[in-house]
C-alpha positions, 0 to 999 in steps of 0.5 A: 538450493531450495531458496526459491520455493521458500521465497515464493511462499513468503511472497504468496503469503504476504501478497494480500498484506502488502496490497492492503498496506499499499492501498491504505498508504495511498488513501492516507496520502490522498487525504493528506493532499486533499487537506493541503489544497487551498479551499477556494470552493466553499 
């Protein structure tokens, strides 16, 4: 049963990709929310 080591390698290899994907998704969501806000201050 050597599953844990392979899972650890998998998560270690994809940690950076997952982090960048999360940051990109949060940025897109933030920009979307800002665009949906009513522009009172102009």
